[in-house]
N, C-alpha and C positions, 0 to 999 in steps of 0.2 A: 265913796272910794271906788275907783275903777281898777279892776284886777284882770289881767290877762296872762295866762300861763302858756308859754311856748313849750310844746310837748312832743316827744317822739315815742311811739309805742315800743314796748320791750325795754326801753332805756330807763335810767334811774329817775327820769322825770315823773315816773309813777308815784314817787315818794311825795312830792308836794301836791300832786293831784288828789291823793288820798286825804292829805291834810286839809285841802280846800273843801272837800266834801264833808269831812269831819267838822269843820268850822261852821258850816251853814252859811257861809258868805256867798254873795252873788259874784260870779266870776265867769269869764270866757276862756276858752281854750283854743289855741292856734296850733294845729298840727304842723310839724316840721318833718318833711321827708328827706332824711339824710342820705338815702340811697340815690336820690336825685340831686344831692348837693345843695339843698336849700339852705343849709347852715353856713354855706360859703358865699352866699349872695352878698353884694354890697350893703343891701338894706339890713340883713341880719348881722353882718359884721360891725356895722355902725352901732347896733344895739349891744352886741356881745362879741368883742374881738377874739374871744377864746373859742369861738365857733362851736359851742357846746349847748346842750340842753341839760337841765331846765333853765329857763329865764322866766322870772315873774315880773311883769310890768305893773308897777304900783303908781297909778296916776301918771303913766307915761315914763316913769323912771325905772330902769332895769335893775333887777336884783338877781344875782347868780349864786350858785353853790347851795346844795341842799341844807347844809348846816345853818348858813346865814338865813335862808328862807324860813326855816323852822323857827329860828330865834325871832325873826321879824313877826311871824305869824303868832307866836306866843304873846308878844306885846300887843299886837293888833286885836287878837281875839283871846283874851285872858281866860275866858270860861270854857274854851274848847278843849283844853288839855293837850295842846300840841306838844308841849314839854311839861314835865312835872312841876308842880307849884313849889315844892320843897327845894330850896336852893342847892343843897347837896345832891339831891336826885337829879335836878336840872343839869348840873355840871356833868354828872355821870351819864345822862342821856346824850348830851352833846359829845361826850367822849366816845360813846358807842357809835354815833353817827359819823364822827370823824374817822373812826376805825373802819367803818363800812366803806367810807369814801376813799381812804388812803391805804388801807391795809387789805381789804377784800376786793373792792372793785377793780384795782389794777390787775389782779390775777384772773379775774373774769375776762378782762380785755385781752390778756395774753393768750387765753384759750380761744377767744373769738377771732382774734386777728394776730396770730403768732408772727406773721411776716412783717408786721409793723414794729415788732420788737427787735428782730434780728434778720438781716438780709442774707445771711450765710445759707446756701442751699443745704437742705436736709436738717435744719435746726428746729423745724416746727415741732417734731415729736418730743425733743428734749425740753423745749419751752413749755409745751402743754403738760408734760410730766411734772416738771418742777412747780408750775402754777397749781396743778391739781393737788400736789403734796402740801402746798401752803394753804390751800382752801380746806383741806382735810384738817389741818391743825387749827385753823381759825374757827371752823364750824364745831370742832370739839370744845373749844373755849366757850362758844355761845351755848352749846348744849348743856354745859355745866351751869352757866348763868341762868338758864331757863328751867332748871330742875325745881320741881314743886311749885311752879308759878305759871300763870296763864300768859303774862306779859313780863317784859324785863323789869318793870317797876310796879307790878301788881295790876295796873290798869293801862290801857293803850296810851301810847304817845308816839311821836314821829320816829323815835328810835326803832320801834317795832316795825313800822312801815319800811324803814331803810333796810333793816335786816331781812324782812320778808321779801323785798325786791331782790336782794343778793342771793338768798336761798333759791328763790324761784328762777332767777337768771341762770344759776348753776345747773339746775335741772333742765332748762331749755337748751343748754349747751351740751347736754348729755353727761353731766357730772353729777352723780347722785350718791348721797351718803345715807342710806336707810338706817345705818347703825345709830345715827343721831336722832333718836326718837323724839326728844324734846323739841328739837328744831322742826321736825316734820309736824308735830302736834301744834306748834306755834303757827306754822304756815296754814294748816287746816283751820285753826281758830281765826286767823286773820281773814281768811276767805269768807267767813260767815258774817263779817261786819258789813252793814249796809254801805258804808263809804267805800270799802274795798270792792264790793260787788259792783257798785256804780262805776268805779274807776276801771275795773277789768272789762265791764260791758262796753265802756267807751273805747278801750284798747281794741277790742274785737271790731268795733265799728270803723275805727281809723284804719286798721290793717286791711279791712275789706275795701275801703275807699282807696287806699294806696295800691291795692292789687288791681283795682279797676283801671288805675291810671298808669299801670306798668306797660 
């Protein structure tokens, strides 16, 4: 099996990168520099017309969206724990990942690029304020879900990686919620996992390489 992950540092392509490390599979990573518009090249658009990361090439066939990639990896590597083995827990984990993708991620984007949401002059502060308010509410829900447990379902799964990315991304955007101690503890716990360390080390390497090419 030939696996290649198209990846951008800081972006949510961190989620499948962690899963690939957790799986023990052989894989390659192709960095995509979105600041240079590499996601808009004809070659990339033929592979993914949505011009987004991540993309996982499986024997040359592109697979997009973190939820779908996690589900595929669960079937391809059943012993890796990408999603829980219990069917009810599996569905719940997919629900968390879908929430991260559709409920949390858009608000992170609104803070990162408010002008992409509304072109009205002076609207940026209002967009950021409302997005931060939504994140506060979402992280409060997650904080309750993580009470008295190390991971969402007792042991690691891709839902933990997806939420870890969202929490970490909020902090990099200057939006921090120290009151949610369970979320912060979960983040610290995630950073101790060898797969996460490997993914974050690679992120630093790619950022350094992108900086050299600036």
